[in-house]
C-alpha positions, 0 to 999 in steps of 0.5 A: 767303563761304567761311565761309557755304558751310562752315556750310551744308555742315556743317549739311547733313551734321549733318542727314543724320547726325541723320536716320540716327541717327533710323533706330534698329534699322532701320540694322541692317536696311539693313546686312543687306539692302543689302550686296554681295548687293544691289550684285551682284544689282542691278548684274548685273540692270541690265547684263543686263536693264536695268530689267526686274526693277524690279517685283521690287525694288519688291514686295520693299521693300514686303513688307519694310516690312510684315514690319518693321512686323509684327515691330517691333509684336510686339516693342514690344507684347509685349517678346518676341523672335522665336526665343524666341516661335517656340520657346515659343508655336508647336506644334512650336516647337523644330523651327521655331526650329532650322530658322529659326536654322540656315537664317539662319546658314547663308545669312548665313555663306555670304553673308559669304564672297561679301561679303568676296571682293567687298569685297577685289576692290573695293579691289584694282580701285580700286588698279589703276584709279589705279595700273595698274602694280601689276596682276598676279596678283590672288589673293594681293593679294585674299586679303591684303586680305580677311584685313586687312578681316576682322581689322579688323571682328573687332577692332571687335567686341571693343571696341564696344557696340550703340550703337557698332555702330549708329554705324559702320553709319550711316557706312557706309550714308551713304557707300554711299547717297550714292555710289550715288545720285551714280552713278545721276545720272551715267549716268541711264537712260531714265525710260520704261525704269523705267516698263516695269520695273514690269510683272511679267515674268521674262527668258526667258534662262539666269540670269533666274530665278536673279536674280529669286530673288537679288533677293528673297533680298537685299532680303527678308532673313529676318534683317532681320525676325527679329533686329529685336525683339532689337535693339529690346529692346537699345535699350529700346523698348516700347509707348511707342515704337510710333509711332517703330517704325513710322516706323523701319520705313517709313524703312528700307524707303524707303532700301532701295528708293532705294539698290537702285534707284540701283545698278540704274539706274547699271548700266543707264545705263552698261552695258545700252545697250552690251550689256555684262554683269557677270561679275567685279568688274573688269567693273564697273570697266572697263566703267563707266570709258569712260562715267563716267570714273575719278572716277565709277567710284571713287564707285561702287566706294566705295559697293560697298565701303561696302555690303560693310562695312555687311553684315559687321558685322551678319552677324558678329553674326547667330549670337550674336544668334539664340542670345541670341534663342532663350534670350530673353536680352540680347546680351552683346558681351563674352561668350566665346560672342559672340567665339567665334561671330563668330570662326567666322563670320570663318573661314567668310567667308575661304573664297571669297578662299582658294578664289579663287572668283568672288565675284559668282557665289558671292554670287548663289547664297547670296542665292538660298539665303536665300529658302527660309527666308522663307515660314516666317518670314512664317507664324510672325509672321502667327500670332503678331501675330494672337493677342489674348492677346499683342497685345490691341488692337494685333493685326494689322488688315485691311491688315497681315494683307493685306500679310502674306498677300500677302508669304507668297504672294510668298515661296512663289512666289519660293522655287519660282522659286529651286528651279527656278533651282537645278535649271537649274544642276544 
């Protein structure tokens, strides 16, 4: 009997593994979009406003699917990468390429510092949860954990190839997804509240606009779309994989929605009804514990840690990815340039732990900053994918164009909202 159960469990895990392997380049998209930025934004929003901002999440995931499809289709049909195409095929292309590359690297490196701070805090809080006797001044333990984490990630970058990075991300994303989905069902909120959250509204309180912009910044992440063609090129996908590319884009968008929804719902079910909000990482731990117990808290924090580690890998790689894209070259993970740029990213990532800053606030601010480059990224692909000389019969049709135009309008509105939110802080 035990053997049969073990076989069933083994088959289930094999199916999950094969499914995740089938996502392909989309796994990097999930790594960019579902990190501790998503965890903090979704959890803080769920604790503070319940499911009120669900409509923002749904629209962001919908438009992310549209953009992944557009960039993916352009990549497999033309065989060209994003930044190189901006530079060579758009009027004023060099300036546009510099703005996109600079904006993405700045936002992602800043985000890395918050991610590392949150991941180190998550580990420290889990240790305290089960071993209360070790609590005390958190600064040095958290900094030490952050240094160990970033050195571990950097050392993995020295020995791996693209396929290796993909498999590492699959492990982190699978653990993350299962952890958050389990957490949601432990403290499931009222379904009626979820339905009400689909009606567009912005909380009329301090920080409401900031969270709306952060939602979009973490879900419609510009690097998710911009680096997609280079990853497909590295995987060897061409016109023959056009259908596979479309399935990859849809699967990635659905997973983004399910996992982010799970985080928001878990925070809503556990905290919103109690009138508790999240300001620090430890707030998530100690406010969940009375409702869900230590095991459920550990599951949630394992998901948060996996989210952080799944983001560190692609963010460390973002600068060399974009530089290779600019030159229309292949990503060489063993080059001096790759190792130097990833080392600089590691040093930037340690800034929040070294300064002892609040990682949740730092993370939300960096996610807001990410929305400002988004309209430019959308406008560029909207132009390119409609060029018959490049796309021939595969150029965008009515529905894809409608989705891209709607995404552009949405991104412009959110950028303005982010601007207003930042002005309120000054």
